[in-house]
C-alpha positions in Angstrom: 139.7 274.7 221.0 138.9 276.4 224.6 134.9 275.6 224.4 134.5 276.4 228.3 135.1 279.8 227.3 132.7 282.9 226.3 133.4 284.1 223.0 135.0 287.5 225.4 138.0 286.2 228.0 139.4 288.1 230.7 143.1 289.0 231.8 142.7 286.0 233.8 140.8 283.6 231.8 143.8 284.5 228.9 146.7 283.4 231.4 145.0 279.8 232.4 144.5 279.1 228.8 147.9 280.2 228.1 149.4 278.8 231.3 151.0 282.3 231.9 151.1 284.7 235.1 149.9 288.1 235.1 152.9 290.1 234.1 153.5 288.2 231.4 149.5 288.7 230.2 149.7 292.3 230.3 153.3 292.6 229.1 151.6 291.3 225.8 147.9 293.4 225.7 150.4 296.3 226.5 152.9 295.2 223.5 149.8 294.4 221.4 151.2 290.6 220.3 147.6 289.8 221.9 144.6 292.0 220.8 142.3 293.6 223.2 140.3 296.3 224.7 139.4 297.8 227.8 135.7 297.9 229.5 136.3 300.2 232.5 138.9 299.0 234.5 139.3 295.5 232.7 141.0 294.2 229.6 138.5 291.9 227.5 140.1 289.9 224.9 138.1 287.9 222.1 138.7 284.1 222.1 139.8 284.3 218.5 142.7 286.2 219.1 144.0 283.7 221.7 143.7 281.5 219.7 145.0 282.4 216.6 148.2 283.8 219.0 148.5 280.1 220.3 147.8 279.0 216.3 151.2 281.7 215.1 153.1 281.3 217.8 153.5 277.0 218.1 156.5 275.2 217.1 154.6 272.5 214.9 
């Protein structure tokens, strides 16, 4: 899943992966629902965290 992305993704890539806007992405990061960390001014999000978020929040 998401083989085209590096192991660490940016907010823009998070938006692509989840098909959400930047406001929602920052909300998920600030709330801790999607874990990440700051590298200077940039958020870095482990790809595995995004996959885990999808799996835990899917309605399948």
